Steps between C-alpha positions, in 0.01 A plus 500: 500500500372845557313738726117519496377832631226526758403768752329832445625809325832622635503197744668225304519138616631228280473124461803320365362257244612264229310583185512446127677789327190554279263542793412858609673647801209451746343210305536121504794355676630145564604517863532764779834467683510808720407860579682833496400811686718804413324732743651363812857586606684281423271362228336181618545197284361154559615240255476123473866438433454136399232579236706786359804271473296230326370749246849634435621145443214450251622804306266779615645842418439761776454866416765743617309591821424140587862410427611759762246365748622143447856616536414686823333191646787275398320285241754578226794433734344165597457416131865591442606271789290211378657533153840459667373185668376371161843570347671317788687798642373426856235294670149602592580532867775750431262696274232513772757615754614781268140603448420487873804720576397749224139502627612571861716793387226630273248495787744687726551769242129530444433535868770771528351689209155487659638625837688786323184602324305507830772718659498751217116514507506575870764768448292665229189508717442856627522522871214674676621808688502451876337777694671586822250574779639756740385442852498759782767420749347432842629710791773348710394300800127443451321441174254793550561867438520723814339848528 
């Protein structure tokens, strides 16, 4: 499992693919399981969690970057929980409950991080100077000037 680079110069965009280790980086691949765009804040990742889990169970070895992406999306944690089910430590319902709880907390943290980033971006934005317009004060009583 590795990243396949797309996008123009200095504008990277990656596909997360399952490929033979002998294939070139942007060459032949077996299956596309997601995308990764590092230019957005936070980086946008779309991943088919089920396909990634199947390939990990088959023995696919992710690269370091893909391993971090899988960890971030919870695929490695889910694999860990399913191994506990297989060993008889707990049942599948308990494993899915643990994963759902983790996923909810992760989404909350991610939303908080995104909101914090937006606040800091707004704070950094230079404020346009406000010009004060001085108006002549009208004479008391009527609005016109007396001679």
